[in-house]
N, C-alpha and C positions, 0 to 999 in steps of 0.2 A: 488939541493941539494937533490928537490922531483925526478928529473931525475932520481939520482944517485940510491937513495930508491927504487923507481918505478921498476927501472933495475934490481936490487936485490932481489928483489921480487920474478918479472919471470923467473931470472934464475935461482933461490928456484924451481921453480914450474915445469919448465921444469926439472931439473935438476930429480926431483921425481916422473915426468912423464915417461922420460927412466930411471931409474931405477923399476917401476913399468910394467913396458910394459916391457922391459927384461928379470924381472921372469919371463909375462906371459909366453911371445916365451918360455922361456926353460922348464915352466911345460910345457905345451902341447907337447913339442918335448918330454921332459923326456916319457908324457902319449903314447905318438905312437908309440917312438921307442919300449918300454916292448909290445906296443897295435901287435907291425909289427914282434916282437918275436913270441908273443901268437900263433900270426895265419899263420906265417913262419914253427912254430914247429906243426903245429896240421896240414895245409897244407901237409905237407913232410913224416910226420905217417899215415895219415886218406889218403889219395889218395894212395899211395905204398900198404893199403890195402885195399883199391875197390875189390870188385868180383864181378863176379854173381853171386856167393853162398852167400853172404851179403844180396841179396834182394828179396832171391829162396825159402832161409831154416832157417830153428831155430839155436835159441840158441844151438850147438851144445855142447855134455862131453869134457874135454880133450880128448887130440889125437885122435876127431872123424869131415871133412868137420863138416860147418855149417855155416850161418849167422845171419840175425838179424828183421828177416820178422816176426817174433810174436811179438820183440820188438815195432817194426815201427808202429803195424797194431792196439797195447793197448796207444799207446801215443794215436794214429790218430784217435780212439776211446774215450779215456777218453775227451779230447779235446774237439772234437765237441759235444760230449752231456756237456761238462761243459758247453763251449762255449750256446751249446741249452737252460739251465738252464740259466744263468746270465743273458742270453742279452734282455731277452724279460722282467724280473726281473731287469732291470738296467736301461732301459728305461722306463720302467714305471712309477718305482720309482723314476724317478734325472726327471721326467715331473710333477709327480703329488710337488713332493718338489719347484721345479720353479716357475711353474703354476698356480698351488690349492691353496700352502701351504706359498710361501714365503714371508720371517720377522713373520709367527709366530714362535710361543716355538716350536712347534713341531716340525716345520723346519728346525729350527736352531741346537738345540737337535741332530734329529737325519744327520742330516749335520756332526756335531760332529764324532758322531758314525762311520759313514763313514772315516771320514778320518782316526782315529781310525789303524779301519779296512784293508784302504790300506796301511799306515803303517808296518802294525802290522808283524811281522815274520811268513813265509810259514808256517813253525816245529808247534810254536802257533797254528795254525789251523789244521794239523795234527794232533796233537796230538787230540784237542775237536772232530775232527771227528774219534778217534780210540773208545773213549772213548763210542759214539756215537751212532755208526753203527759196531767198527767191535768187541767191547768189547760183546753185544746184538747176532751178528749172532757168535759170535765167530769163528772169522777166517778173512783174509783178502779178500778183494772179488773187482773187480771192481768198484760197486755202491759207494763204500768206497769212494775210487781214483773219480768219479766222481763227487762227494757231494766236498770234499776237491777245490779241481779246481776249480770246479763253485763257495764253498764262495773266492775265490783269485780273482777270476776275473771279481767277482759282483761289489765292489767298485768301480777297474777302470770305469767298463763302468755306475756306478750313474756315478762318479765324470764326466764323459765326457759329458754324455747327460746334465748335471746341463750345465759346462760353454758352449756345446754349444748353447743350448736354449735362452741360456744368453744373445750372439750372434745379438741372432733372433731383429732386430728395434720395438719396442711397434708398429712404423707406422703401419707397419703391422697387429697386432694383431686390434689396434684398424681400421682397414679400412675393415677388415672383420668382427669386430664388427657391421661396420656401415653399411656394405653392411645387414646387419641382418641372418650372418653365423652362426650356434650353436656352443658349442664354442667344438662340440668333430668336425666337421665340418673342425674348424681353424685348430684344430691338425695336423691330416689329412694329410691336403689336401695344409695347409700354411705353418706354421708351420716348421713342422718334414718336408716337401719336403725342406724346405730353410739351414737345418741341416741337415738334412740327410748324408755328406759323412764326416761330424766331425763326427757323430756320428760314422758311420763305419768306420769312421778311429782308434772309440777308440778302436770298441770292436778286429780291427782286434790289436791292439797291448793290447789287454785282452790276443788274444792267442797266442802275442812271450812270455809277460810273465808266464802263465801258457805251452808252453807248453815244458819247461826246466826245470822245479820245481823236482825235485825230495825226500827233505828234506818230505812234506808229500806223498809222493805216500810211503814214503818205511812203511811210518804206515798202510797204507791203502789198499793200492792197491794189494803189500808186492812186488814179484817176482816168476816166472817160465819161464823153458827149455823148456812151452809146445803150443802150441796155444790156444787159449783160445776165442774164441768170446762171450762167455758167461755175464753177470753178477753179476754170489754171488761169482763165484771161484778165485784166485788168477789171476795176468795178467801180463806179463810185461812191461814195458815199456822202452823206450833209456833212459832216464833220472836214470833209477834203475838198467836197465842194463851197463848201460860205469858204475855204480858207482860197481855194481860185480865182472865183466872180470876184471875190471884196478886191481883190490884188487887181483885176480888170478894169480900162478906162473903160470902157461903156456902160453906162448908165443905165440899161436895159438889163444887166448882168450883175451889175452893181445891186437893184432895187430882186431879184431872185436872191442875191445874197442877205439880203435881209425878211424874205419870208421867208429865207430856210432856217436861219438865224430864230426866228418866232417858233419857227413846228415843233424842232430841237426843245429850246427852252418848257416851249410846251408840255412837252412828250416827258422829258426825263423829271419836271415840275408833278404833274401829273403818277408818274413813276413814283417818285418821294414821301407822296401825299395818303399814297393807297399804301406803300410801307410802312408809315408810322402811322394808316390805321390800322393796320393789322396788329403792328406792335403793344397799341395800346390799348387791344381788345385784346392783347393776350396778358401784359397786368393787371 
């Protein structure tokens, strides 16, 4: 009797397990199917739209030859300076929260606020920067775009730094303290060296996150068909250029939008692959 009950229980468990495994496989298959359709469509239209003009000429007027050089330059510019601002601040803030203020009420509040910023919609940050910088400057500018992207990247770098520092064994901190090393030397020569690969991976993921943002740049950096190497005027970026060109009725401009979408997808994919490889090497 007991064996029969046990077999019935086991058969029900195996049945539920097979059902959940089947549902999981179906869900994964559906996700891969739609992803393949999206990537296939992007490759079909994007590769056929690529040309030398895309990389050597600025955004044209309808019916004229042109490319996306100014948009690619703008994306690289605002992304570079945004990370240049966000990375050191995020690393130092994460270091303070874990190494110096860990367990205090201030640290818990700061971690909570950072998590809120991490999950905040990017358009909210764009609206905030619009009111804080664009309105006083009376116009869109590269500075506003850089500030918006820096605010998006900052919590990503901060959170990654916290997680990586928590993975460093306390024995390393105790060993450096036993040798009489100052706290700053322990941080720079031991702890950072142990966590640096993971922190750099977080920075790369932050780059991938902000390089494809569109909504905050619509409010801040604006859009321009001309090359602008300065910080005070509107500047073209690939996400905004794709959004603008795709809505244009001209077929030539739509093809430029497909080319831009392919370029930014390949760039973000490459950054993510590099981040994954670095994370795997660390483990």
